[in-house]
C-alpha positions as CSV (number, residue, x, y, z in Angstrom):
1,X,-0.9,30.6,17.9
2,X,1.6,27.9,16.8
3,X,0.6,25.1,19.3
4,X,-3.0,25.7,17.9
5,X,-2.0,25.0,14.5
6,X,-0.2,22.1,15.4
7,X,-3.1,20.5,17.0
8,X,-5.2,21.0,14.3
9,X,-2.8,19.6,11.8
10,X,-2.4,16.4,14.2
11,X,-5.9,16.0,14.5
12,X,-6.4,16.1,10.8
13,X,-3.3,13.9,10.1
14,X,-2.9,11.5,13.1
15,X,-3.8,7.8,12.5
16,X,-6.8,6.2,14.0
17,X,-6.7,3.5,16.5
18,X,-9.1,0.5,16.7
19,X,-11.3,2.6,19.4
20,X,-11.3,5.5,16.8
21,X,-9.0,7.8,18.5
22,X,-6.4,10.0,16.7
23,X,-3.0,10.7,18.1
24,X,-1.5,14.1,18.6
25,X,2.1,13.4,17.7
26,X,2.1,10.6,20.5
27,X,4.7,7.7,20.0
28,X,1.8,5.1,20.3
29,X,0.0,6.4,17.5
30,X,3.0,7.8,15.2
31,X,4.2,11.3,14.6
32,X,3.8,13.9,11.8
33,X,6.7,15.9,10.4
34,X,5.6,18.2,7.6
35,X,4.6,16.2,4.7
36,X,6.2,13.0,6.5
37,X,4.3,10.8,9.0
38,X,5.9,7.9,10.7
39,X,5.9,5.3,13.5
40,X,9.5,4.5,14.4
41,X,8.9,1.4,16.5
42,X,6.2,-0.8,17.5
43,X,5.7,-4.5,18.7
44,X,3.7,-7.3,17.3
45,X,3.6,-10.5,18.5
46,X,5.5,-11.9,15.4
47,X,8.3,-9.4,16.0
48,X,8.7,-5.6,15.9
49,X,7.9,-3.2,13.1
50,X,8.5,0.3,11.9
51,X,6.4,2.6,9.4
52,X,6.7,5.7,7.4
53,X,4.6,7.5,4.9
54,X,5.8,10.7,2.8
55,X,3.0,12.8,0.8
56,X,3.9,14.0,-2.7
57,X,0.5,14.5,-4.3
58,X,-1.9,17.2,-3.5
59,X,-4.1,14.5,-2.0
60,X,-2.1,11.7,-0.4
61,X,-3.0,8.7,-2.6
62,X,-1.0,5.9,-0.7
63,X,-2.6,4.5,2.4
64,X,-1.6,1.7,4.8
65,X,-2.2,-0.2,7.9
66,X,-0.8,-2.6,10.3
67,X,-3.1,-5.1,12.2
68,X,-2.0,-7.5,14.9
69,X,-4.1,-9.9,17.0
70,X,-7.3,-11.5,15.9
71,X,-7.8,-12.3,12.4
72,X,-11.3,-13.4,12.7
73,X,-14.4,-12.5,14.4
74,X,-14.6,-15.7,16.2
75,X,-12.8,-16.5,19.7
76,X,-10.8,-18.5,19.6
77,X,-9.9,-17.9,16.1
78,X,-6.7,-17.6,13.9
79,X,-4.0,-14.7,15.1
80,X,-1.6,-13.2,13.3
81,X,-0.4,-10.0,11.7
82,X,-1.8,-8.1,8.7
83,X,0.0,-5.3,6.7
84,X,-1.5,-3.6,4.1
85,X,0.2,-1.1,1.6
86,X,-2.5,0.6,-0.9
87,X,-1.0,2.9,-3.8
88,X,-3.9,4.7,-5.2
89,X,-3.8,6.4,-8.6
90,X,-6.2,9.1,-10.1
91,X,-7.2,10.1,-6.6
92,X,-7.4,9.0,-2.9
93,X,-11.1,7.2,-3.0
94,X,-10.1,3.9,-3.9
95,X,-6.9,3.3,-1.3
96,X,-9.3,4.7,1.3
97,X,-11.8,2.6,0.5
98,X,-9.4,-0.5,0.5
99,X,-8.1,0.9,4.0
100,X,-11.7,0.9,5.4
101,X,-12.7,-2.7,4.0
102,X,-10.3,-5.2,3.0
103,X,-9.2,-6.2,6.7
104,X,-12.9,-6.4,7.8
105,X,-13.6,-8.6,4.7
106,X,-10.6,-10.7,5.6
107,X,-11.7,-11.4,9.4
108,X,-15.3,-12.4,8.0
109,X,-14.2,-14.9,5.8
110,X,-11.6,-16.3,8.0
111,X,-14.5,-16.6,10.7
112,X,-16.4,-18.7,8.1
113,X,-13.4,-20.8,7.1
114,X,-12.3,-21.1,10.8
115,X,-8.6,-20.5,9.4
116,X,-6.3,-18.4,7.4
117,X,-5.5,-19.4,3.7
118,X,-5.1,-17.9,0.3
119,X,-8.6,-18.5,-0.4
120,X,-9.6,-16.5,2.2
121,X,-7.5,-13.4,1.3
122,X,-8.6,-14.0,-2.4
123,X,-12.4,-13.9,-1.4
124,X,-11.2,-10.7,0.8
125,X,-9.8,-9.0,-2.1
126,X,-12.8,-9.7,-4.4
127,X,-15.7,-8.5,-1.7
128,X,-13.4,-5.2,-1.8
129,X,-13.6,-4.8,-5.4
130,X,-17.0,-5.8,-5.7
131,X,-17.7,-3.1,-2.8
132,X,-16.1,-0.6,-4.8
133,X,-17.9,-1.4,-8.0
134,X,-20.9,-0.9,-5.9
135,X,-19.8,2.6,-4.8
136,X,-19.0,3.6,-8.2
137,X,-22.6,2.6,-9.5
138,X,-24.0,4.6,-7.0
139,X,-21.9,7.6,-7.3
140,X,-21.7,7.5,-11.0
141,X,-24.2,10.1,-12.2
142,X,-22.9,12.6,-9.7
143,X,-19.0,11.9,-10.0
144,X,-18.1,10.2,-12.9
145,X,-14.4,10.3,-12.1
146,X,-14.9,7.9,-9.4
147,X,-14.7,5.4,-12.4
148,X,-11.1,6.3,-13.4
149,X,-9.7,6.0,-9.8
150,X,-8.0,2.8,-8.5
151,X,-5.4,1.4,-6.6
152,X,-2.6,-1.2,-6.3
153,X,-2.9,-3.3,-3.3
154,X,-0.1,-5.4,-1.5
155,X,-0.9,-7.4,1.5
156,X,1.0,-9.6,3.9
157,X,-0.5,-12.0,6.5
158,X,1.7,-13.8,9.1
159,X,-0.3,-16.6,10.5
160,X,0.9,-20.1,12.1
161,X,4.3,-19.5,10.9
162,X,3.3,-18.8,7.3
163,X,3.8,-15.6,5.5
164,X,1.2,-14.9,3.0
165,X,1.7,-12.2,0.6
166,X,-0.9,-11.0,-2.1
167,X,-0.5,-8.5,-4.7
168,X,-2.2,-6.4,-7.3
169,X,0.0,-3.6,-9.0
170,X,3.5,-2.6,-8.7
171,X,3.9,-2.6,-4.9
172,X,6.7,-4.9,-3.7
173,X,7.5,-7.2,-0.7
174,X,11.0,-8.1,-0.2
175,X,12.6,-10.4,2.5
176,X,15.9,-10.0,4.0
177,X,17.2,-13.7,4.9
178,X,20.4,-14.6,6.7
179,X,23.0,-16.4,4.8
180,X,24.7,-18.2,7.7
181,X,27.8,-19.4,5.7
182,X,28.4,-15.8,4.8
183,X,26.6,-13.8,7.2
184,X,25.2,-11.5,4.4
185,X,21.6,-10.8,4.0
186,X,20.1,-11.8,1.0
187,X,17.1,-10.1,-0.6
188,X,14.3,-12.2,-1.9
189,X,11.4,-10.7,-3.7
190,X,8.1,-12.4,-2.8
191,X,5.6,-10.6,-4.7
192,X,5.2,-10.3,-8.7
193,X,4.4,-6.8,-9.9
194,X,1.9,-6.4,-12.6
195,X,3.5,-3.3,-14.8
196,X,3.1,-3.3,-18.5
197,X,7.2,-2.6,-18.7
198,X,7.8,-6.1,-17.9
199,X,7.5,-8.6,-20.9
200,X,5.7,-11.0,-19.3
201,X,3.0,-9.0,-18.0
202,X,2.4,-7.9,-21.8
203,X,2.3,-11.2,-22.9
204,X,0.0,-12.2,-20.1
205,X,-2.2,-9.2,-21.4
206,X,-1.8,-10.6,-25.1
207,X,-2.9,-13.9,-24.4
208,X,-5.9,-12.8,-22.4
209,X,-6.9,-10.3,-25.0
210,X,-6.0,-12.1,-28.1
211,X,-8.5,-10.1,-30.4
212,X,-7.2,-6.7,-29.3
213,X,-3.9,-5.9,-31.1
214,X,-3.5,-2.4,-29.0
215,X,-3.9,-3.9,-25.3
216,X,-0.4,-2.7,-24.9
217,X,0.8,0.4,-26.3
218,X,4.1,2.1,-26.2
219,X,3.3,5.5,-25.5
220,X,6.3,8.3,-24.9
221,X,8.6,5.5,-24.6
222,X,6.6,3.7,-21.7
223,X,4.5,0.6,-22.3
224,X,0.8,1.2,-21.1
225,X,-2.3,-1.0,-21.2
226,X,-4.5,0.6,-23.8
227,X,-2.0,3.4,-23.8
228,X,-3.7,4.7,-20.4
229,X,-2.5,3.0,-17.7
230,X,0.9,1.2,-16.6
231,X,-0.5,-1.8,-14.1
232,X,-2.5,-4.5,-15.4
233,X,-4.0,-5.5,-12.2
234,X,-5.9,-3.2,-9.5
235,X,-8.9,-2.5,-7.4
236,X,-11.2,-0.3,-9.1
237,X,-10.3,1.3,-12.4
238,X,-13.9,0.7,-13.5
239,X,-13.5,2.4,-16.6
240,X,-11.4,-0.6,-17.8
241,X,-13.5,-3.3,-16.5
242,X,-17.0,-2.4,-17.0
243,X,-17.9,-0.7,-20.6
244,X,-20.9,0.7,-19.2
245,X,-18.7,3.2,-17.4
246,X,-16.3,4.0,-20.2
247,X,-18.5,6.7,-21.9
248,X,-19.8,10.1,-21.2
249,X,-19.6,11.8,-18.7
250,X,-16.3,10.3,-18.0
251,X,-13.4,12.7,-18.9
252,X,-12.5,12.1,-22.5
253,X,-9.2,11.1,-21.9
254,X,-10.3,7.9,-20.1
255,X,-12.7,6.9,-23.0
256,X,-11.8,4.2,-25.4
257,X,-12.6,4.4,-28.8
258,X,-14.1,0.8,-29.3
259,X,-16.2,-1.0,-26.4
260,X,-14.6,-4.2,-25.0
261,X,-16.3,-7.3,-24.1
262,X,-14.4,-8.7,-21.2
263,X,-12.4,-6.6,-18.3
264,X,-9.1,-5.1,-19.6
265,X,-7.7,-5.2,-15.9
266,X,-7.9,-7.9,-13.7
267,X,-8.6,-7.6,-9.6
268,X,-7.2,-11.2,-9.1
269,X,-4.4,-11.0,-6.8
270,X,-1.4,-13.3,-7.3
271,X,-0.7,-14.9,-3.6
272,X,2.5,-16.7,-2.6
273,X,2.9,-18.9,0.5
274,X,6.2,-18.7,2.6
275,X,6.9,-20.9,5.5
276,X,8.9,-18.7,7.8
277,X,12.1,-20.0,8.5
278,X,14.7,-19.1,11.3
279,X,16.9,-17.4,8.9
280,X,14.2,-15.0,7.6
281,X,15.0,-11.9,9.3
282,X,12.5,-9.0,8.1
283,X,9.8,-8.2,5.4
284,X,9.8,-4.7,3.8
285,X,6.7,-3.8,2.2
286,X,6.3,-0.7,0.1
287,X,4.8,1.0,-2.8
288,X,6.7,1.5,-6.0
289,X,7.6,5.1,-4.7
290,X,10.5,3.4,-2.9
291,X,11.7,0.9,-5.4
292,X,11.6,3.5,-7.9
293,X,14.8,4.7,-6.2
294,X,16.4,1.7,-4.4
295,X,17.2,-2.0,-5.4
296,X,16.0,-4.9,-3.3
297,X,19.2,-5.6,-1.8
298,X,20.1,-1.9,-1.3
299,X,16.9,-1.6,0.8
300,X,17.7,-5.1,2.5
301,X,21.5,-3.9,3.3
302,X,20.2,-0.5,4.6
303,X,17.8,-2.4,7.1
304,X,20.4,-5.0,8.1
305,X,23.1,-2.3,8.7
306,X,20.8,0.3,10.5
307,X,19.2,0.3,14.0
308,X,15.6,-0.9,13.8
309,X,14.0,2.1,15.6
310,X,13.3,4.5,12.9
311,X,14.3,2.2,9.9
312,X,11.1,2.9,7.8
313,X,11.6,6.4,8.1
314,X,15.2,5.9,7.0
315,X,14.4,4.2,4.0
316,X,12.0,6.9,3.1
317,X,14.7,9.5,3.4
318,X,17.3,7.5,1.4
319,X,14.7,7.4,-1.6
320,X,14.3,11.0,-1.4
321,X,18.0,11.6,-1.1
322,X,18.2,9.7,-4.4
323,X,15.4,11.6,-6.2
324,X,17.2,14.7,-5.1
325,X,20.3,13.4,-6.5
326,X,18.6,12.7,-9.9
327,X,17.4,16.3,-10.2
328,X,20.8,17.7,-9.2
329,X,19.4,19.4,-6.3
330,X,20.1,19.3,-2.5
331,X,18.2,17.1,-0.2
332,X,17.3,20.1,2.0
333,X,15.6,22.0,-1.0
334,X,13.6,18.9,-1.8
335,X,12.1,18.8,1.8
336,X,10.6,22.6,0.9
337,X,8.6,21.9,-1.7
338,X,5.0,21.3,-0.9
339,X,2.5,18.7,-1.8
340,X,1.5,18.7,-5.3
341,X,4.5,20.3,-6.7
342,X,6.3,17.6,-4.8
343,X,4.9,15.1,-7.1
344,X,7.2,16.0,-9.9
345,X,10.1,14.9,-8.0
346,X,9.1,12.0,-6.3
347,X,5.9,9.8,-5.6
348,X,3.9,9.4,-2.4
349,X,6.2,6.7,-0.7
350,X,4.6,4.1,2.0
351,X,7.3,1.6,3.7
352,X,6.4,-1.0,6.4
353,X,9.3,-3.3,7.8
354,X,8.3,-6.0,9.8
355,X,11.1,-7.8,11.7
356,X,10.4,-11.6,12.1
357,X,10.9,-13.1,15.7
358,X,10.7,-16.9,15.1
359,X,10.1,-17.3,18.9
360,X,7.1,-15.1,19.1
361,X,5.2,-17.2,16.4
362,X,3.6,-19.7,18.8
363,X,0.2,-19.0,20.1
364,X,1.2,-18.4,23.9
365,X,2.9,-15.2,22.9
366,X,-0.3,-13.6,21.5
367,X,-1.7,-13.5,25.1
368,X,1.5,-11.2,26.2
369,X,1.2,-8.7,23.3
370,X,-1.7,-6.1,23.0
371,X,-3.5,-5.9,19.7
372,X,-2.4,-3.2,17.2
373,X,-4.3,-1.1,14.7
374,X,-2.6,1.7,12.9
375,X,-3.0,3.5,9.9
376,X,-0.3,5.4,8.4
377,X,0.0,9.0,6.9
378,X,-3.7,9.3,6.1
379,X,-6.9,10.9,7.2
380,X,-9.6,8.5,7.9
381,X,-12.8,9.6,6.3
382,X,-16.3,8.2,6.9
383,X,-16.8,5.0,4.7
384,X,-19.4,7.1,2.3
385,X,-17.3,10.0,2.0
386,X,-15.5,10.9,-1.1
387,X,-15.1,14.6,0.0
388,X,-11.5,15.9,-0.9
389,X,-9.3,16.3,2.0
390,X,-7.6,19.8,2.2
391,X,-4.7,19.8,4.7
392,X,-3.4,22.8,6.3
393,X,-0.4,24.8,4.9
394,X,2.6,22.9,5.4
395,X,4.8,23.7,8.5
396,X,8.3,23.3,8.9
397,X,9.8,20.0,8.7
398,X,13.2,18.5,9.8
399,X,12.9,14.9,8.2
């Protein structure tokens, strides 16, 4: 009986490969342990990677993916590695939509441009936003709550020796760089966070909405855009971008008293280009669930001083241990708390660590490594499905 339950659990939660197969706890597809999904080690042409996701919400709102190989639909075309971390809010629909569409859009535009660039990435973000707007338009009359669902979106693309980092919201990419003179590893944040807790974000909002004195509001000691949401950039959150969706039958808590003429939130990502240097050791891509409990340098030190195998899972564990300490409880007791209730103790947490192999950046290395297509910690639904997912009862876990 237990084996049957485990098979069902695995079939529901296992990540989907490019061929559409699901893993049942196999190392190739990742493993499931209670509310934790992890892939301890994998090989990319640009280096190794490790990946982990722990669920806290009733429905997992974090989605993520690692893709390695061709970055276009043409052959030959740009080769590289793509990492996506999508931290949803209000529900899982937007983050799932991004997971289903963003990488495909990126490959399409890379094919048209015959290269990888910041412009290609920006167009992929915009096409994903427009696709979700179309979905909201179709679903609005039957499911008006879809207008209040959104997602942060952090993307890293390694191609031809350059790391592109694109971000909307408050997920974060942090580089670990070796300082040869001291042997230390220095943490360097590669992404900007779009959260109203930062003064520069509040100033940006005020400058783009000079006629709105209430564009940011301090509510319960937390800065929020229009008193509703902390982030200023996202995919989705259509109720704060299109006034025609900020009305009944949307729930009253999302409706503004006054209409607006221009979008309150932006879907334009901030993109940085970093030429990878021999001293660059690894990059940590993670949702804010990790950074709520660990500083950039603490996370980088942990990666540097730990075995590569399972490092993403270790980062998640240390963050959860810190969450338990803050609530003056034991880590072992925190693990027993089921999804939904768990959200009162920590957020969904997604971590992807990519180790940079400067010798593996050449085109010759791509032929030696198989392509990788892996989704972390979620359930892959059909593209048009918005049906809620109900997982079986939590099994005992040991992470």
